[in-house]
N, C-alpha and C positions, 0 to 999 in steps of 0.2 A: 504494499499499500504506499502511495506517495505521501510526503509529508502534509500536503494540503488536505488529502483525503482523511488523514488521521486527525487533523485539526477540526475538519468540518463534522466528523462523527461525534465529537464530544459535547455538541450543543444539546440543550434540553429541549428546544422547540424548533420548529421550522422557522418561526419569526426570528430567532436569534441567528440561525443559519442564513436567512436572507439578509439581515443587517450585516453579518460578516462578509457575505459575498458582495454586497453593495459597496462596503468600505474597501474591499480589495479592488473591486472594479474602478473606483475612484482614484485609488493609489496608482493603478496601472495607466489609466486613461490620460491623466494630466501630463506625465512625462512623454508618453507616446504621441500625444497630440503636439506637444512643443517640439519634439524631434522632427515630425512630419511636416509642421507647418513653419517651423523656425521662430515661433513666437508663443509666449504663455497664453493660456485661455483668457486670463484677466486682461491682458494688453489687447488681445484679438477683440474681446467685447468692447472694451474702451474704443478702439479704432473704428469698429463696425458703427457704434453710436456716432462718433464724430463723422463717418462717412455719410450717415443719414442727414446730419445737420450741417448748415453752413458754418455755424459757430455757436458754441454753448459756454455758458459760465462753469467754471470749474466745480462749484459746489453742486449744481445741478447734474453734471456728468458723474460725480461721485455717488449721488443718490440713485441715478438711473442704472449704475453697475453695482451698487450695493457693497462698497468697500470704504474703509475708513480714510479720513483726510490725509493722514501720513502716507497711506499706500497710494492715493492718487497722485499725490505731489511727487512721490518717487517715480512712479510710472512715467508721468508727464515730463519730468526733468530728463529721464533717460530717453524717452521718444523725442524730446526737443534736441537733445544731443545728437541724436541719430538723423535728424533732419526730417522727421516724419510729422511733427506738429509745431505749431507756432502758438505762443501765448502772449497776450497783452493785457495790461491793466485798463480797467474802466477809467476813462479820464474824469468822470464825474464821481467816482468811488473808488479810491485806490484799493480798497479791501477785495473788489471783485476782479477776478481774473477771468478773461475769455480765451477759449481754446478752439483751434481749427486745425484740420488736416493741411499740410502743405501739399503742393502738387506731387511731390515724390512719395508722401505719405498716402495720397489718394491712389497713386499707381501701385504701391506695394500693397495695399489693403486688398486690391482686386486679386493679386496673385495669392495672398494668404487665403482669400475665400475659395479659390480653385483647390488650393492644398487641403482646406478644410473639408470640401465635398469629397475629395479622394479618400481622405481619412475616415469620414463617417461611412462612405460607402464600402470600405473595407471592413469596419467594424460590424455593419449590419448585413454583410454578406450572408446569403442563403436564409434570410428571414423572409417569410412570406408577407404580403401586405396586411393579411389578417393578424399575423403575429405582431407586426409592427404597430398596428392601431391597439391591440390588447396591451402591449407593453406601454404605449403612451398613456393609455387610460389608468393602468395600474400604478404607473409611476407618478402620474398627476394625482391620483387619490392619496398616494403616500405623502407627497408633498403638502397636499392640503391638510392631512392629518397632523403634520409636524407643525 
């Protein structure tokens, strides 16, 4: 028996086993997503939000992707250093920072979206449309319960 199989058999309930499997899946998906696309899922989500908007203030962006203010600042500083976003202060209120994609950032997010589609297709390979629909419904219910 493999190590994973031994670990899985020690759970007292199916629910505990499902939680273990979901945690393991999350631990595997994040680094593989980053290797496939070349960007973390948080930064990808941030860039996608900026792609849809012409310009957005930093605190709104933080709320949209649901991360703390220190994390949004770190991500944006790095993306700015990489030439993907630009930031500017609101001339009427220096506490507000506006963020937008640069032309290079806009071009690169298109490439990231293609890589994400490839990653998702590989991950969902051999699932039927009915299985995908059921998985979507079940995971949505779990998320709502939490």
